[in-house]
C-alpha positions, 0 to 999 in steps of 0.5 A, a space after each residue: 500500500 502506497 502511503 504519504 507521511 505528514 510530520 517528520 519529527 521525533 515520533 516519526 524518526 524514532 518509531 515510524 521510520 524503523 517500523 516502515 523500513 522493516 514492513 516493506 511487505 505492507 507499505 511503500 512510502 511514496 511521499 513525505 511532508 514537513 514544515 522543515 525541508 531538512 526533516 523531510 529530506 532526512 526522513 525521505 532519504 531513510 525511507 526511499 521517498 523521492 517526493 518531499 514537500 513542505 505543504 500538505 496541500 501540494 502533496 495531496 494535490 500530486 497524489 500517487 498514494 492511497 493513504 495518509 499517515 498524520 504524525 505532525 504535532 498539534 491539532 490534526 483536524 485540518 490536515 485530516 479534513 483535507 486528506 479525507 476530502 481528497 479521498 484518501 484513507 487516514 491514520 492519525 496520531 492522537 489527538 484527533 483534534 483540539 476541538 469538537 468543531 474540528 471533528 464535526 467538520 470532517 467529511 465521511 471517509 476511512 479514518 483510524 485514530 492511532 492509540 498504539 497502547 490499544 494494540 499492545 498484546 498485553 492490553 489485548 490479553 487483559 481484555 480477554 481475561 476481563 471478558 472471561 471474568 464478566 467484563 465491566 460489571 465486575 470492575 471495582 476500580 481502575 487506578 492509573 499512575 504515570 511517571 513522565 520524564 522529559 521527552 529529551 531524556 526519553 529520546 536521547 538514544 535516537 540521534 534525531 535530526 533537528 529542524 532549524 530551517 522553518 520560518 519564525 513568522 510561520 511558526 508564530 502564526 501556527 502557535 497563534 492558530 493553535 492557541 485560538 483552537 484551545 480558546 474555542 475549546 476552553 474560552 478566551 479567558 481560560 487561564 494558563 493552568 487550565 490550558 496546560 491541563 487540557 494540553 496534558 489531557 489530550 497529549 498524554 493522559 488520552 492514552 489512559 482514556 483510550 484504555 478505559 474506553 476499551 475496558 469499561 467505556 469513557 468516564 461517566 463523571 469527572 468528580 475531582 481534578 487537582 494540579 500541583 508542582 512546578 512546570 507541568 507538575 502533577 495531575 490527579 483526576 478521579 470519577 465514576 466509571 460508566 458501568 460500575 466502580 470508579 477510576 483515578 489517574 495520577 500523572 507526574 512530570 518528573 524531568 529527571 526520572 530515569 525512565 518513563 513508567 505507566 501502570 494501569 491496575 484494574 481491581 475486580 471482584 475476584 482479583 486484579 489485572 496490572 499492566 506496566 508499560 515501558 517508554 513508548 519509544 523503545 521498540 519491542 520492549 514488552 508491556 507486562 501483564 500481571 494477573 492476580 486471582 484468589 489465594 495470591 496466585 500470580 501470572 505474569 504475561 508479556 510479549 515483545 511484538 511491537 504495539 506500533 507495528 500491530 497498529 500499522 498492520 491494523 491500518 493496512 487491514 482496515 484500508 484493504 480488507 475493511 476490518 474496523 479500527 479500535 478507535 475511529 472519529 467517534 472514539 477520538 471525539 469521546 477523548 476530546 469531550 472527556 478532556 474538556 470535562 476534566 478542564 471544566 471540573 478543575 475550573 469550577 473547583 477553583 473558581 476560574 473562568 471557562 467558556 467555549 465548548 467545555 462550558 
């Protein structure tokens, strides 16, 4: 299947380039696009893509591919809209967009939102075990802890090509446009701490929201949200699950922490399931599933098949065989709505101004 890549930054270089290089049985990269010609050339060279662009519209107009993989930073709504309108299938990295309006503006088409942890073999095994136990009806609680070091430290091993050739005025206009989108989501008067919370919810915590959608469905209620600490700091979110039980998420940005670590524990009537995720940038590092049942019986399960690679194969099966993705536009929208509810709860608790969609 011939594909085009939009965005040639960190996740593209560290993850998608090596995976697409070894899955040439499924994909041929026909074109790449990035605001930086330096990055487009670097990724195009590694993947053998002769056609390299700095404008999405030009790439879409030239065509000669079947699908577009959107990996750029920021909101993906407008790029996805253009690609779907041009008739291409789309794989879009999370988040799908920053506003509900962007999702509502998308035309009909084949769209898969990329939440690679949903395709992790340990997650799929946990889904099977939970279904055997009785599904969401037996869940007492879902407890999530994320220890998040700096992106630079997580990617120090990757020897990334850096971009220094993008016009400063263009970057400033793009940042202003993204801030405007966040204002549409949260209101013009939303303070920085609410905006930062929304950014973390859609940029990182959304992975945990996507897992909850698989295990239980999106939260029925956001009861409590708190933030503390310097920089992105620490975030605590809790509330009710849609069928039974409650959830809690504790997310900590620890710049000097030695390695990313994410733990998702599902406590149910007969025991617990615990998933421990390594850094997403370490290819084929296994997620560990521990199943605890009556009498302190413990079973550990892991597999080194890469979740990103399974996700790419799932996109291929979606486009060619019609096999539905685990997250479509509806699932992407659910996570945007939940992130807005998180921001709204925090604003209400602290008497902060809020408007836009989240009001």
